[in-house]
C-alpha angles and dihedrals in degrees: 000000000000087000090058091045092053090049093054092048094052097042112112121231116265114275113240115233112242110252113255112232112253113248117243106254096216140003129205132223118230090256092054092048091050091050093049088051090051092049095048092047094054101037116127092232134027113284130182096209141297125310114220125194146143126249133189117252145076131079095298095043105253141045137194119251126207122181141152114277113215093180142010111253118214091244097047118116102227117215117188113188132157092354098306133100125231119186114206121206107241091231089059100048097096091047094049101040108131095012123147115212114210135174117225129189123190136154095283106030149015116206149141110267123200121213098198124178089200093061112113098181144338133217121252094255092055094231098109139034141191113236133187123204115260117253108242116202121214 
């Protein structure tokens, strides 16, 4: 019994694992950051950035959402990149992890485009996508 008692007295406290840095949910291209700056500068009311999310619907099952963010919600994932702020809906984080947000202008349209490693497929019209949640190690 003394042997067990001595072992417990000399045992060192458990070593805490170092916290792994959280990956940035999204990143923006220069074109996307410039467009976000333009939109926030000319908005009718004060906005803190753009809120990005994913909603169910469309031929492929899901679509991206982008809207003005007038405030930061306690559950928002805040992404600050290239001087702009993007707020990510917490329900969309796993679907958007690793995504690059770009802004493309061509003859017929001008829109935000998402290069998403979690995208499985997209419909022919380009309005909806099928996404799978990102696999998070750890």
